[in-house]
N, C-alpha and C positions, 0 to 999 in steps of 0.2 A: 504440544496439542493445539490446534487452531482455535483462534477466538472468533466468536460470531456475534453479530449484532441482530437484535431481535426487537419487535414492537408488537405489543399485546393489542389483539383486536378488540378485546372486551374493556380495558381499562386505560388504554393508550398509554401505557408505561413502556419506555425503552430500557433495555438493559443488555448486558453481554454475558454471553455463555462459553464455557470451554468444553468442547467434546470432540470425538473423533469424526471424520468426514463422513463415514458411513452410518454415524447414529443419527436417530430421529431428532427432529427440533424438540426443544424442552417445552413445557409449559410455563406460564407467566408465574414468576415467583411470589408476585403479590397478590393475584387473585385466582391463579389456576387456569386461567383462560387460554385459549389458542392463539398462537403466535405467528408473526410472519418474519422471515429472515429479511433483513435490510442490506442492502447493497453498501458495503464499505470497501474503502481502498485497502489494498495490502500494504503491510509495513515493510520498509527496506531497510536491512541492517547491513553492517559490514563493509566489505571491500566494494562491492556493486553500488553502494550508497555513496561512497567516497568518489568512485568513477563518475558517477553521474554529476555530482558538483563540480569536479573538475571539467567536465564537459560543458555543463551550463556556464561555468565561468568563462571558458574559451569562447563561447558565443557571444558574451556579453562584451568582451574586449573588443575595441574599436579596430585595433591592429594585431590580431593574433598571430604570435610566432609559429604555432603548430595547429594542427588539425584535432589535436588531442591525442595523437600516437607518440609523441615525444621527439620526434625528428625535427631537426632545424627548421626544415622548410615544409613540414607536414609529410604526408604518404602520396601527394598528388603532385605532378608536375605541370607547371602551367607556363 
């Protein structure tokens, strides 16, 4: 179930709520006021997260041996 971040317009409290994508926004748990959904970064888990780390590392290397594809000279011929 997705995690959403909200900000209460009445008492300025920030909180997280777990609910389905098609469910309406909750009310503030502290005061019952109306809330606005906050923009938050998605969580990255598993294989794609490790792939991103490898790609970022190859960009930081001064003399990268590959372009990230694993081939000795990369996937491009220069």
